[in-house]
N, CA, C and O atoms as a Maestro MAE file, in Angstrom:
{
 s_m_m2io_version
 :::
 2.0.0
}

f_m_ct {
 s_m_title
 :::
 protein
 m_atom[320] {
  # First column is atom index #
  i_m_mmod_type
  r_m_x_coord
  r_m_y_coord
  r_m_z_coord
  i_m_residue_number
  s_m_chain_name
  s_m_pdb_residue_name
  s_m_pdb_atom_name
  i_m_atomic_number
  :::
  1 25 -17.247 7.529 1.159 1 A "UNK " " N  " 7
  2 3 -17.174 6.225 0.518 1 A "UNK " " CA " 6
  3 2 -17.694 5.187 1.514 1 A "UNK " " C  " 6
  4 15 -17.221 5.111 2.648 1 A "UNK " " O  " 8
  5 25 -18.653 4.405 1.086 2 A "UNK " " N  " 7
  6 3 -19.179 3.320 1.906 2 A "UNK " " CA " 6
  7 2 -18.097 2.249 2.065 2 A "UNK " " C  " 6
  8 15 -17.449 1.873 1.088 2 A "UNK " " O  " 8
  9 25 -17.900 1.760 3.282 3 A "UNK " " N  " 7
  10 3 -16.828 0.799 3.540 3 A "UNK " " CA " 6
  11 2 -17.034 -0.516 2.795 3 A "UNK " " C  " 6
  12 15 -16.065 -1.123 2.339 3 A "UNK " " O  " 8
  13 25 -18.276 -0.963 2.667 4 A "UNK " " N  " 7
  14 3 -18.537 -2.213 1.940 4 A "UNK " " CA " 6
  15 2 -18.207 -2.071 0.459 4 A "UNK " " C  " 6
  16 15 -17.645 -2.984 -0.146 4 A "UNK " " O  " 8
  17 25 -18.554 -0.936 -0.119 5 A "UNK " " N  " 7
  18 3 -18.231 -0.689 -1.526 5 A "UNK " " CA " 6
  19 2 -16.717 -0.617 -1.704 5 A "UNK " " C  " 6
  20 15 -16.177 -1.150 -2.674 5 A "UNK " " O  " 8
  21 25 -16.037 0.038 -0.775 6 A "UNK " " N  " 7
  22 3 -14.571 0.128 -0.847 6 A "UNK " " CA " 6
  23 2 -13.950 -1.263 -0.812 6 A "UNK " " C  " 6
  24 15 -13.033 -1.549 -1.581 6 A "UNK " " O  " 8
  25 25 -14.435 -2.126 0.065 7 A "UNK " " N  " 7
  26 3 -13.904 -3.494 0.146 7 A "UNK " " CA " 6
  27 2 -14.138 -4.256 -1.152 7 A "UNK " " C  " 6
  28 15 -13.249 -4.964 -1.625 7 A "UNK " " O  " 8
  29 25 -15.327 -4.113 -1.732 8 A "UNK " " N  " 7
  30 3 -15.627 -4.797 -2.996 8 A "UNK " " CA " 6
  31 2 -14.691 -4.332 -4.098 8 A "UNK " " C  " 6
  32 15 -14.200 -5.146 -4.880 8 A "UNK " " O  " 8
  33 25 -14.441 -3.038 -4.169 9 A "UNK " " N  " 7
  34 3 -13.570 -2.496 -5.208 9 A "UNK " " CA " 6
  35 2 -12.116 -2.909 -4.985 9 A "UNK " " C  " 6
  36 15 -11.389 -3.165 -5.945 9 A "UNK " " O  " 8
  37 25 -11.694 -2.974 -3.732 10 A "UNK " " N  " 7
  38 3 -10.336 -3.438 -3.434 10 A "UNK " " CA " 6
  39 2 -10.185 -4.880 -3.890 10 A "UNK " " C  " 6
  40 15 -9.167 -5.243 -4.480 10 A "UNK " " O  " 8
  41 25 -11.197 -5.711 -3.619 11 A "UNK " " N  " 7
  42 3 -11.142 -7.120 -4.022 11 A "UNK " " CA " 6
  43 2 -11.152 -7.290 -5.538 11 A "UNK " " C  " 6
  44 15 -10.595 -8.262 -6.048 11 A "UNK " " O  " 8
  45 25 -11.777 -6.359 -6.271 12 A "UNK " " N  " 7
  46 3 -11.736 -6.418 -7.740 12 A "UNK " " CA " 6
  47 2 -10.313 -6.179 -8.244 12 A "UNK " " C  " 6
  48 15 -9.867 -6.822 -9.195 12 A "UNK " " O  " 8
  49 25 -9.611 -5.255 -7.602 13 A "UNK " " N  " 7
  50 3 -8.258 -4.910 -8.023 13 A "UNK " " CA " 6
  51 2 -7.218 -5.874 -7.463 13 A "UNK " " C  " 6
  52 15 -6.278 -6.257 -8.158 13 A "UNK " " O  " 8
  53 25 -7.392 -6.262 -6.206 14 A "UNK " " N  " 7
  54 3 -6.442 -7.149 -5.520 14 A "UNK " " CA " 6
  55 2 -7.235 -8.341 -4.979 14 A "UNK " " C  " 6
  56 15 -7.632 -8.335 -3.813 14 A "UNK " " O  " 8
  57 25 -7.470 -9.360 -5.805 15 A "UNK " " N  " 7
  58 3 -8.356 -10.458 -5.403 15 A "UNK " " CA " 6
  59 2 -7.860 -11.284 -4.220 15 A "UNK " " C  " 6
  60 15 -8.657 -11.987 -3.599 15 A "UNK " " O  " 8
  61 25 -6.581 -11.225 -3.891 16 A "UNK " " N  " 7
  62 3 -6.053 -12.022 -2.782 16 A "UNK " " CA " 6
  63 2 -6.053 -11.248 -1.457 16 A "UNK " " C  " 6
  64 15 -5.497 -11.726 -0.468 16 A "UNK " " O  " 8
  65 25 -6.664 -10.070 -1.425 17 A "UNK " " N  " 7
  66 3 -6.731 -9.280 -0.193 17 A "UNK " " CA " 6
  67 2 -7.647 -9.972 0.815 17 A "UNK " " C  " 6
  68 15 -8.743 -10.414 0.469 17 A "UNK " " O  " 8
  69 25 -7.192 -10.060 2.061 18 A "UNK " " N  " 7
  70 3 -7.963 -10.696 3.141 18 A "UNK " " CA " 6
  71 2 -7.795 -9.888 4.428 18 A "UNK " " C  " 6
  72 15 -6.985 -8.963 4.488 18 A "UNK " " O  " 8
  73 25 -8.560 -10.243 5.442 19 A "UNK " " N  " 7
  74 3 -8.391 -9.651 6.771 19 A "UNK " " CA " 6
  75 2 -8.659 -8.166 6.825 19 A "UNK " " C  " 6
  76 15 -7.846 -7.414 7.362 19 A "UNK " " O  " 8
  77 25 -9.772 -7.726 6.284 20 A "UNK " " N  " 7
  78 3 -10.106 -6.303 6.262 20 A "UNK " " CA " 6
  79 2 -10.444 -5.802 7.666 20 A "UNK " " C  " 6
  80 15 -11.136 -6.480 8.424 20 A "UNK " " O  " 8
  81 25 -9.956 -4.627 7.999 21 A "UNK " " N  " 7
  82 3 -10.349 -3.954 9.238 21 A "UNK " " CA " 6
  83 2 -10.369 -2.456 8.966 21 A "UNK " " C  " 6
  84 15 -9.672 -1.964 8.078 21 A "UNK " " O  " 8
  85 25 -11.171 -1.742 9.734 22 A "UNK " " N  " 7
  86 3 -11.302 -0.300 9.551 22 A "UNK " " CA " 6
  87 2 -10.745 0.436 10.754 22 A "UNK " " C  " 6
  88 15 -10.874 -0.017 11.891 22 A "UNK " " O  " 8
  89 25 -10.132 1.562 10.493 23 A "UNK " " N  " 7
  90 3 -9.617 2.438 11.539 23 A "UNK " " CA " 6
  91 2 -10.351 3.765 11.376 23 A "UNK " " C  " 6
  92 15 -10.203 4.441 10.358 23 A "UNK " " O  " 8
  93 25 -11.141 4.135 12.378 24 A "UNK " " N  " 7
  94 3 -11.924 5.367 12.313 24 A "UNK " " CA " 6
  95 2 -11.181 6.495 13.017 24 A "UNK " " C  " 6
  96 15 -10.611 6.300 14.090 24 A "UNK " " O  " 8
  97 25 -11.193 7.674 12.405 25 A "UNK " " N  " 7
  98 3 -10.569 8.865 12.971 25 A "UNK " " CA " 6
  99 2 -11.662 9.903 13.201 25 A "UNK " " C  " 6
  100 15 -12.005 10.652 12.286 25 A "UNK " " O  " 8
  101 25 -12.205 9.953 14.399 26 A "UNK " " N  " 7
  102 3 -13.291 10.885 14.712 26 A "UNK " " CA " 6
  103 2 -12.778 12.254 15.143 26 A "UNK " " C  " 6
  104 15 -13.520 13.235 15.089 26 A "UNK " " O  " 8
  105 25 -11.528 12.332 15.569 27 A "UNK " " N  " 7
  106 3 -11.007 13.572 16.135 27 A "UNK " " CA " 6
  107 2 -10.674 14.615 15.075 27 A "UNK " " C  " 6
  108 15 -10.418 15.771 15.414 27 A "UNK " " O  " 8
  109 25 -10.671 14.241 13.825 28 A "UNK " " N  " 7
  110 3 -10.366 15.201 12.757 28 A "UNK " " CA " 6
  111 2 -11.581 16.082 12.490 28 A "UNK " " C  " 6
  112 15 -12.699 15.757 12.890 28 A "UNK " " O  " 8
  113 25 -11.347 17.196 11.812 29 A "UNK " " N  " 7
  114 3 -12.440 18.116 11.507 29 A "UNK " " CA " 6
  115 2 -13.544 17.397 10.739 29 A "UNK " " C  " 6
  116 15 -14.729 17.623 10.981 29 A "UNK " " O  " 8
  117 25 -13.152 16.544 9.828 30 A "UNK " " N  " 7
  118 3 -14.106 15.732 9.072 30 A "UNK " " CA " 6
  119 2 -13.719 14.270 9.303 30 A "UNK " " C  " 6
  120 15 -12.623 13.855 8.927 30 A "UNK " " O  " 8
  121 25 -14.602 13.496 9.912 31 A "UNK " " N  " 7
  122 3 -14.285 12.108 10.262 31 A "UNK " " CA " 6
  123 2 -13.877 11.318 9.019 31 A "UNK " " C  " 6
  124 15 -14.522 11.410 7.975 31 A "UNK " " O  " 8
  125 25 -12.809 10.547 9.143 32 A "UNK " " N  " 7
  126 3 -12.316 9.722 8.041 32 A "UNK " " CA " 6
  127 2 -12.034 8.324 8.566 32 A "UNK " " C  " 6
  128 15 -12.073 8.084 9.773 32 A "UNK " " O  " 8
  129 25 -11.757 7.420 7.668 33 A "UNK " " N  " 7
  130 3 -11.384 6.074 8.073 33 A "UNK " " CA " 6
  131 2 -10.393 5.500 7.075 33 A "UNK " " C  " 6
  132 15 -10.350 5.901 5.912 33 A "UNK " " O  " 8
  133 25 -9.602 4.560 7.552 34 A "UNK " " N  " 7
  134 3 -8.687 3.803 6.706 34 A "UNK " " CA " 6
  135 2 -9.171 2.367 6.688 34 A "UNK " " C  " 6
  136 15 -9.747 1.887 7.663 34 A "UNK " " O  " 8
  137 25 -8.940 1.692 5.596 35 A "UNK " " N  " 7
  138 3 -9.250 0.271 5.502 35 A "UNK " " CA " 6
  139 2 -7.922 -0.460 5.397 35 A "UNK " " C  " 6
  140 15 -7.169 -0.267 4.442 35 A "UNK " " O  " 8
  141 25 -7.643 -1.294 6.379 36 A "UNK " " N  " 7
  142 3 -6.398 -2.063 6.397 36 A "UNK " " CA " 6
  143 2 -6.710 -3.491 5.966 36 A "UNK " " C  " 6
  144 15 -7.717 -4.069 6.375 36 A "UNK " " O  " 8
  145 25 -5.837 -4.052 5.135 37 A "UNK " " N  " 7
  146 3 -6.031 -5.426 4.688 37 A "UNK " " CA " 6
  147 2 -4.680 -6.072 4.434 37 A "UNK " " C  " 6
  148 15 -3.664 -5.390 4.307 37 A "UNK " " O  " 8
  149 25 -4.683 -7.392 4.362 38 A "UNK " " N  " 7
  150 3 -3.465 -8.173 4.178 38 A "UNK " " CA " 6
  151 2 -3.472 -8.810 2.802 38 A "UNK " " C  " 6
  152 15 -4.518 -9.232 2.308 38 A "UNK " " O  " 8
  153 25 -2.298 -8.878 2.185 39 A "UNK " " N  " 7
  154 3 -2.121 -9.560 0.905 39 A "UNK " " CA " 6
  155 2 -1.087 -10.656 1.144 39 A "UNK " " C  " 6
  156 15 0.081 -10.364 1.398 39 A "UNK " " O  " 8
  157 25 -1.517 -11.928 1.063 40 A "UNK " " N  " 7
  158 3 -0.624 -13.044 1.385 40 A "UNK " " CA " 6
  159 2 0.368 -13.361 0.271 40 A "UNK " " C  " 6
  160 15 1.430 -13.922 0.542 40 A "UNK " " O  " 8
  161 25 0.053 -13.020 -0.954 41 A "UNK " " N  " 7
  162 3 0.945 -13.288 -2.076 41 A "UNK " " CA " 6
  163 2 1.926 -12.128 -2.230 41 A "UNK " " C  " 6
  164 15 1.515 -10.989 -2.452 41 A "UNK " " O  " 8
  165 25 3.210 -12.413 -2.115 42 A "UNK " " N  " 7
  166 3 4.223 -11.370 -2.243 42 A "UNK " " CA " 6
  167 2 4.171 -10.718 -3.621 42 A "UNK " " C  " 6
  168 15 4.366 -9.509 -3.744 42 A "UNK " " O  " 8
  169 25 3.911 -11.509 -4.650 43 A "UNK " " N  " 7
  170 3 3.818 -10.966 -6.011 43 A "UNK " " CA " 6
  171 2 2.654 -9.980 -6.124 43 A "UNK " " C  " 6
  172 15 2.817 -8.898 -6.687 43 A "UNK " " O  " 8
  173 25 1.484 -10.342 -5.596 44 A "UNK " " N  " 7
  174 3 0.322 -9.448 -5.627 44 A "UNK " " CA " 6
  175 2 0.570 -8.201 -4.773 44 A "UNK " " C  " 6
  176 15 0.146 -7.102 -5.132 44 A "UNK " " O  " 8
  177 25 1.254 -8.378 -3.653 45 A "UNK " " N  " 7
  178 3 1.580 -7.256 -2.769 45 A "UNK " " CA " 6
  179 2 2.442 -6.233 -3.503 45 A "UNK " " C  " 6
  180 15 2.169 -5.033 -3.458 45 A "UNK " " O  " 8
  181 25 3.483 -6.715 -4.179 46 A "UNK " " N  " 7
  182 3 4.369 -5.810 -4.914 46 A "UNK " " CA " 6
  183 2 3.640 -5.157 -6.083 46 A "UNK " " C  " 6
  184 15 3.880 -3.988 -6.387 46 A "UNK " " O  " 8
  185 25 2.759 -5.896 -6.737 47 A "UNK " " N  " 7
  186 3 1.962 -5.327 -7.824 47 A "UNK " " CA " 6
  187 2 1.069 -4.211 -7.301 47 A "UNK " " C  " 6
  188 15 0.945 -3.164 -7.937 47 A "UNK " " O  " 8
  189 25 0.446 -4.427 -6.148 48 A "UNK " " N  " 7
  190 3 -0.415 -3.400 -5.554 48 A "UNK " " CA " 6
  191 2 0.388 -2.156 -5.193 48 A "UNK " " C  " 6
  192 15 -0.079 -1.035 -5.396 48 A "UNK " " O  " 8
  193 25 1.580 -2.344 -4.665 49 A "UNK " " N  " 7
  194 3 2.425 -1.190 -4.339 49 A "UNK " " CA " 6
  195 2 2.815 -0.411 -5.587 49 A "UNK " " C  " 6
  196 15 2.917 0.815 -5.547 49 A "UNK " " O  " 8
  197 25 3.032 -1.114 -6.696 50 A "UNK " " N  " 7
  198 3 3.361 -0.437 -7.951 50 A "UNK " " CA " 6
  199 2 2.185 0.394 -8.447 50 A "UNK " " C  " 6
  200 15 2.385 1.452 -9.044 50 A "UNK " " O  " 8
  201 25 0.958 -0.073 -8.207 51 A "UNK " " N  " 7
  202 3 -0.220 0.716 -8.580 51 A "UNK " " CA " 6
  203 2 -0.210 2.051 -7.844 51 A "UNK " " C  " 6
  204 15 -0.454 3.103 -8.435 51 A "UNK " " O  " 8
  205 25 0.074 1.992 -6.558 52 A "UNK " " N  " 7
  206 3 0.168 3.207 -5.762 52 A "UNK " " CA " 6
  207 2 -1.160 3.773 -5.306 52 A "UNK " " C  " 6
  208 15 -1.274 4.245 -4.174 52 A "UNK " " O  " 8
  209 25 -2.167 3.736 -6.164 53 A "UNK " " N  " 7
  210 3 -3.479 4.314 -5.849 53 A "UNK " " CA " 6
  211 2 -4.585 3.409 -6.358 53 A "UNK " " C  " 6
  212 15 -4.411 2.661 -7.320 53 A "UNK " " O  " 8
  213 25 -5.734 3.496 -5.684 54 A "UNK " " N  " 7
  214 3 -6.937 2.802 -6.134 54 A "UNK " " CA " 6
  215 2 -8.024 3.828 -6.375 54 A "UNK " " C  " 6
  216 15 -8.165 4.786 -5.614 54 A "UNK " " O  " 8
  217 25 -8.779 3.631 -7.416 55 A "UNK " " N  " 7
  218 3 -9.904 4.496 -7.703 55 A "UNK " " CA " 6
  219 2 -11.178 3.794 -7.259 55 A "UNK " " C  " 6
  220 15 -11.511 2.713 -7.747 55 A "UNK " " O  " 8
  221 25 -11.882 4.420 -6.330 56 A "UNK " " N  " 7
  222 3 -13.148 3.888 -5.839 56 A "UNK " " CA " 6
  223 2 -14.155 5.019 -5.915 56 A "UNK " " C  " 6
  224 15 -13.999 6.052 -5.263 56 A "UNK " " O  " 8
  225 25 -15.186 4.815 -6.716 57 A "UNK " " N  " 7
  226 3 -16.140 5.891 -6.950 57 A "UNK " " CA " 6
  227 2 -15.436 7.026 -7.667 57 A "UNK " " C  " 6
  228 15 -14.790 6.812 -8.693 57 A "UNK " " O  " 8
  229 25 -15.557 8.231 -7.134 58 A "UNK " " N  " 7
  230 3 -14.895 9.391 -7.726 58 A "UNK " " CA " 6
  231 2 -13.605 9.741 -6.992 58 A "UNK " " C  " 6
  232 15 -13.056 10.827 -7.176 58 A "UNK " " O  " 8
  233 25 -13.127 8.825 -6.167 59 A "UNK " " N  " 7
  234 3 -11.926 9.063 -5.372 59 A "UNK " " CA " 6
  235 2 -10.781 8.197 -5.870 59 A "UNK " " C  " 6
  236 15 -10.960 7.008 -6.134 59 A "UNK " " O  " 8
  237 25 -9.618 8.792 -5.996 60 A "UNK " " N  " 7
  238 3 -8.402 8.055 -6.346 60 A "UNK " " CA " 6
  239 2 -7.429 8.287 -5.195 60 A "UNK " " C  " 6
  240 15 -6.749 9.312 -5.132 60 A "UNK " " O  " 8
  241 25 -7.377 7.313 -4.286 61 A "UNK " " N  " 7
  242 3 -6.631 7.495 -3.047 61 A "UNK " " CA " 6
  243 2 -5.477 6.509 -2.949 61 A "UNK " " C  " 6
  244 15 -5.512 5.447 -3.570 61 A "UNK " " O  " 8
  245 25 -4.448 6.856 -2.166 62 A "UNK " " N  " 7
  246 3 -3.217 6.058 -2.139 62 A "UNK " " CA " 6
  247 2 -3.329 4.770 -1.326 62 A "UNK " " C  " 6
  248 15 -4.125 4.657 -0.393 62 A "UNK " " O  " 8
  249 25 -2.505 3.813 -1.717 63 A "UNK " " N  " 7
  250 3 -2.255 2.619 -0.915 63 A "UNK " " CA " 6
  251 2 -0.948 2.863 -0.182 63 A "UNK " " C  " 6
  252 15 0.030 3.296 -0.791 63 A "UNK " " O  " 8
  253 25 -0.917 2.596 1.095 64 A "UNK " " N  " 7
  254 3 0.306 2.775 1.867 64 A "UNK " " CA " 6
  255 2 0.667 1.464 2.547 64 A "UNK " " C  " 6
  256 15 -0.206 0.644 2.833 64 A "UNK " " O  " 8
  257 25 1.945 1.270 2.803 65 A "UNK " " N  " 7
  258 3 2.391 0.026 3.430 65 A "UNK " " CA " 6
  259 2 2.171 0.079 4.931 65 A "UNK " " C  " 6
  260 15 2.212 1.142 5.551 65 A "UNK " " O  " 8
  261 25 1.939 -1.076 5.489 66 A "UNK " " N  " 7
  262 3 1.858 -1.264 6.932 66 A "UNK " " CA " 6
  263 2 2.912 -2.310 7.230 66 A "UNK " " C  " 6
  264 15 2.708 -3.488 6.939 66 A "UNK " " O  " 8
  265 25 4.022 -1.910 7.798 67 A "UNK " " N  " 7
  266 3 5.256 -2.679 7.753 67 A "UNK " " CA " 6
  267 2 5.344 -3.919 8.642 67 A "UNK " " C  " 6
  268 15 6.372 -4.595 8.611 67 A "UNK " " O  " 8
  269 25 4.325 -4.252 9.427 68 A "UNK " " N  " 7
  270 3 4.429 -5.447 10.262 68 A "UNK " " CA " 6
  271 2 4.102 -6.718 9.495 68 A "UNK " " C  " 6
  272 15 4.152 -7.809 10.063 68 A "UNK " " O  " 8
  273 25 3.777 -6.599 8.244 69 A "UNK " " N  " 7
  274 3 3.467 -7.755 7.400 69 A "UNK " " CA " 6
  275 2 3.195 -7.243 6.009 69 A "UNK " " C  " 6
  276 15 3.430 -6.072 5.714 69 A "UNK " " O  " 8
  277 25 2.710 -8.101 5.166 70 A "UNK " " N  " 7
  278 3 2.339 -7.662 3.827 70 A "UNK " " CA " 6
  279 2 0.942 -7.081 3.900 70 A "UNK " " C  " 6
  280 15 -0.013 -7.670 3.394 70 A "UNK " " O  " 8
  281 25 0.824 -5.913 4.536 71 A "UNK " " N  " 7
  282 3 -0.466 -5.277 4.710 71 A "UNK " " CA " 6
  283 2 -0.457 -3.928 4.023 71 A "UNK " " C  " 6
  284 15 0.575 -3.262 3.940 71 A "UNK " " O  " 8
  285 25 -1.616 -3.537 3.534 72 A "UNK " " N  " 7
  286 3 -1.778 -2.249 2.879 72 A "UNK " " CA " 6
  287 2 -2.918 -1.507 3.549 72 A "UNK " " C  " 6
  288 15 -3.808 -2.124 4.136 72 A "UNK " " O  " 8
  289 25 -2.894 -0.195 3.466 73 A "UNK " " N  " 7
  290 3 -3.957 0.629 4.013 73 A "UNK " " CA " 6
  291 2 -4.482 1.524 2.907 73 A "UNK " " C  " 6
  292 15 -3.707 2.203 2.233 73 A "UNK " " O  " 8
  293 25 -5.799 1.529 2.716 74 A "UNK " " N  " 7
  294 3 -6.458 2.435 1.789 74 A "UNK " " CA " 6
  295 2 -6.925 3.610 2.624 74 A "UNK " " C  " 6
  296 15 -7.844 3.459 3.429 74 A "UNK " " O  " 8
  297 25 -6.329 4.763 2.458 75 A "UNK " " N  " 7
  298 3 -6.568 5.902 3.333 75 A "UNK " " CA " 6
  299 2 -7.519 6.895 2.697 75 A "UNK " " C  " 6
  300 15 -7.278 7.373 1.589 75 A "UNK " " O  " 8
  301 25 -8.612 7.209 3.405 76 A "UNK " " N  " 7
  302 3 -9.557 8.201 2.903 76 A "UNK " " CA " 6
  303 2 -9.162 9.607 3.332 76 A "UNK " " C  " 6
  304 15 -9.839 10.571 2.976 76 A "UNK " " O  " 8
  305 25 -8.080 9.739 4.089 77 A "UNK " " N  " 7
  306 3 -7.653 11.047 4.574 77 A "UNK " " CA " 6
  307 2 -6.610 11.685 3.668 77 A "UNK " " C  " 6
  308 15 -6.363 12.886 3.784 77 A "UNK " " O  " 8
  309 25 -5.999 10.938 2.786 78 A "UNK " " N  " 7
  310 3 -4.923 11.459 1.935 78 A "UNK " " CA " 6
  311 2 -5.498 11.970 0.621 78 A "UNK " " C  " 6
  312 15 -6.056 11.198 -0.158 78 A "UNK " " O  " 8
  313 25 -5.366 13.240 0.381 79 A "UNK " " N  " 7
  314 3 -5.857 13.837 -0.864 79 A "UNK " " CA " 6
  315 2 -4.692 14.474 -1.576 79 A "UNK " " C  " 6
  316 15 -3.837 15.100 -0.949 79 A "UNK " " O  " 8
  317 25 -4.654 14.318 -2.882 80 A "UNK " " N  " 7
  318 3 -3.589 14.925 -3.659 80 A "UNK " " CA " 6
  319 2 -4.155 15.608 -4.863 80 A "UNK " " C  " 6
  320 15 -3.409 16.185 -5.654 80 A "UNK " " O  " 8
  :::
 }
 m_bond[319] {
  # First column is bond index #
  i_m_from
  i_m_to
  i_m_order
  :::
  1 1 2 1
  2 2 3 1
  3 3 4 2
  4 3 5 1
  5 5 6 1
  6 6 7 1
  7 7 8 2
  8 7 9 1
  9 9 10 1
  10 10 11 1
  11 11 12 2
  12 11 13 1
  13 13 14 1
  14 14 15 1
  15 15 16 2
  16 15 17 1
  17 17 18 1
  18 18 19 1
  19 19 20 2
  20 19 21 1
  21 21 22 1
  22 22 23 1
  23 23 24 2
  24 23 25 1
  25 25 26 1
  26 26 27 1
  27 27 28 2
  28 27 29 1
  29 29 30 1
  30 30 31 1
  31 31 32 2
  32 31 33 1
  33 33 34 1
  34 34 35 1
  35 35 36 2
  36 35 37 1
  37 37 38 1
  38 38 39 1
  39 39 40 2
  40 39 41 1
  41 41 42 1
  42 42 43 1
  43 43 44 2
  44 43 45 1
  45 45 46 1
  46 46 47 1
  47 47 48 2
  48 47 49 1
  49 49 50 1
  50 50 51 1
  51 51 52 2
  52 51 53 1
  53 53 54 1
  54 54 55 1
  55 55 56 2
  56 55 57 1
  57 57 58 1
  58 58 59 1
  59 59 60 2
  60 59 61 1
  61 61 62 1
  62 62 63 1
  63 63 64 2
  64 63 65 1
  65 65 66 1
  66 66 67 1
  67 67 68 2
  68 67 69 1
  69 69 70 1
  70 70 71 1
  71 71 72 2
  72 71 73 1
  73 73 74 1
  74 74 75 1
  75 75 76 2
  76 75 77 1
  77 77 78 1
  78 78 79 1
  79 79 80 2
  80 79 81 1
  81 81 82 1
  82 82 83 1
  83 83 84 2
  84 83 85 1
  85 85 86 1
  86 86 87 1
  87 87 88 2
  88 87 89 1
  89 89 90 1
  90 90 91 1
  91 91 92 2
  92 91 93 1
  93 93 94 1
  94 94 95 1
  95 95 96 2
  96 95 97 1
  97 97 98 1
  98 98 99 1
  99 99 100 2
  100 99 101 1
  101 101 102 1
  102 102 103 1
  103 103 104 2
  104 103 105 1
  105 105 106 1
  106 106 107 1
  107 107 108 2
  108 107 109 1
  109 109 110 1
  110 110 111 1
  111 111 112 2
  112 111 113 1
  113 113 114 1
  114 114 115 1
  115 115 116 2
  116 115 117 1
  117 117 118 1
  118 118 119 1
  119 119 120 2
  120 119 121 1
  121 121 122 1
  122 122 123 1
  123 123 124 2
  124 123 125 1
  125 125 126 1
  126 126 127 1
  127 127 128 2
  128 127 129 1
  129 129 130 1
  130 130 131 1
  131 131 132 2
  132 131 133 1
  133 133 134 1
  134 134 135 1
  135 135 136 2
  136 135 137 1
  137 137 138 1
  138 138 139 1
  139 139 140 2
  140 139 141 1
  141 141 142 1
  142 142 143 1
  143 143 144 2
  144 143 145 1
  145 145 146 1
  146 146 147 1
  147 147 148 2
  148 147 149 1
  149 149 150 1
  150 150 151 1
  151 151 152 2
  152 151 153 1
  153 153 154 1
  154 154 155 1
  155 155 156 2
  156 155 157 1
  157 157 158 1
  158 158 159 1
  159 159 160 2
  160 159 161 1
  161 161 162 1
  162 162 163 1
  163 163 164 2
  164 163 165 1
  165 165 166 1
  166 166 167 1
  167 167 168 2
  168 167 169 1
  169 169 170 1
  170 170 171 1
  171 171 172 2
  172 171 173 1
  173 173 174 1
  174 174 175 1
  175 175 176 2
  176 175 177 1
  177 177 178 1
  178 178 179 1
  179 179 180 2
  180 179 181 1
  181 181 182 1
  182 182 183 1
  183 183 184 2
  184 183 185 1
  185 185 186 1
  186 186 187 1
  187 187 188 2
  188 187 189 1
  189 189 190 1
  190 190 191 1
  191 191 192 2
  192 191 193 1
  193 193 194 1
  194 194 195 1
  195 195 196 2
  196 195 197 1
  197 197 198 1
  198 198 199 1
  199 199 200 2
  200 199 201 1
  201 201 202 1
  202 202 203 1
  203 203 204 2
  204 203 205 1
  205 205 206 1
  206 206 207 1
  207 207 208 2
  208 207 209 1
  209 209 210 1
  210 210 211 1
  211 211 212 2
  212 211 213 1
  213 213 214 1
  214 214 215 1
  215 215 216 2
  216 215 217 1
  217 217 218 1
  218 218 219 1
  219 219 220 2
  220 219 221 1
  221 221 222 1
  222 222 223 1
  223 223 224 2
  224 223 225 1
  225 225 226 1
  226 226 227 1
  227 227 228 2
  228 227 229 1
  229 229 230 1
  230 230 231 1
  231 231 232 2
  232 231 233 1
  233 233 234 1
  234 234 235 1
  235 235 236 2
  236 235 237 1
  237 237 238 1
  238 238 239 1
  239 239 240 2
  240 239 241 1
  241 241 242 1
  242 242 243 1
  243 243 244 2
  244 243 245 1
  245 245 246 1
  246 246 247 1
  247 247 248 2
  248 247 249 1
  249 249 250 1
  250 250 251 1
  251 251 252 2
  252 251 253 1
  253 253 254 1
  254 254 255 1
  255 255 256 2
  256 255 257 1
  257 257 258 1
  258 258 259 1
  259 259 260 2
  260 259 261 1
  261 261 262 1
  262 262 263 1
  263 263 264 2
  264 263 265 1
  265 265 266 1
  266 266 267 1
  267 267 268 2
  268 267 269 1
  269 269 270 1
  270 270 271 1
  271 271 272 2
  272 271 273 1
  273 273 274 1
  274 274 275 1
  275 275 276 2
  276 275 277 1
  277 277 278 1
  278 278 279 1
  279 279 280 2
  280 279 281 1
  281 281 282 1
  282 282 283 1
  283 283 284 2
  284 283 285 1
  285 285 286 1
  286 286 287 1
  287 287 288 2
  288 287 289 1
  289 289 290 1
  290 290 291 1
  291 291 292 2
  292 291 293 1
  293 293 294 1
  294 294 295 1
  295 295 296 2
  296 295 297 1
  297 297 298 1
  298 298 299 1
  299 299 300 2
  300 299 301 1
  301 301 302 1
  302 302 303 1
  303 303 304 2
  304 303 305 1
  305 305 306 1
  306 306 307 1
  307 307 308 2
  308 307 309 1
  309 309 310 1
  310 310 311 1
  311 311 312 2
  312 311 313 1
  313 313 314 1
  314 314 315 1
  315 315 316 2
  316 315 317 1
  317 317 318 1
  318 318 319 1
  319 319 320 2
  :::
 }
}
């Protein structure tokens, strides 16, 4: 998944998402990355958590909490 496309799709679903950053994991067998972002609106944050997953392209991957603030991580390493 291209990171720019992932950001665009996240913004379509969660328009108040800001502060995007990427975390690259090169040490895994297949390199992956997470996209971390902040949601300033508590209502939008809780709505995003209720969604649980975002579909980007042909991937439906989970949103996970990042507990130091109202931040979420879109993880390309989690498959179900």
